[in-house]
Steps between C-alpha positions, in 0.01 A plus 500: 500500500622847427522782759185677378282188537645427848439863597141483370437201729593722799304807386194599708361688199520190279322291762236764554433506124481121489247498784292778339504322164387175663226676698379676184514179296292314758248781498477516123469123469223447749377807691524293818686773681230753426245254633707435809609857582258716301588723206618801706740299715636314200555824311658652818746210528607544140529877537703470820732252332548730204577797727746290696665407173541869412643575847747213483610609154560855623707369792703252295856612436676171443509315173387137486848382412635666817254307719641163398692322774 
């Protein structure tokens, strides 16, 4: 594995985006989360995740290759 891929595995932003993508895919595939939480809570979770992504991106100063052990 190269340094960028190893650094990506340690990146909080990458993991947040993976989690948001999975959450969104589950919702798009079967609306079970809307049924479980309601549409406002589901939308709020996705919005909060997106805002957290923006905040993490603004705070990130280190390249992925530099995060590699």
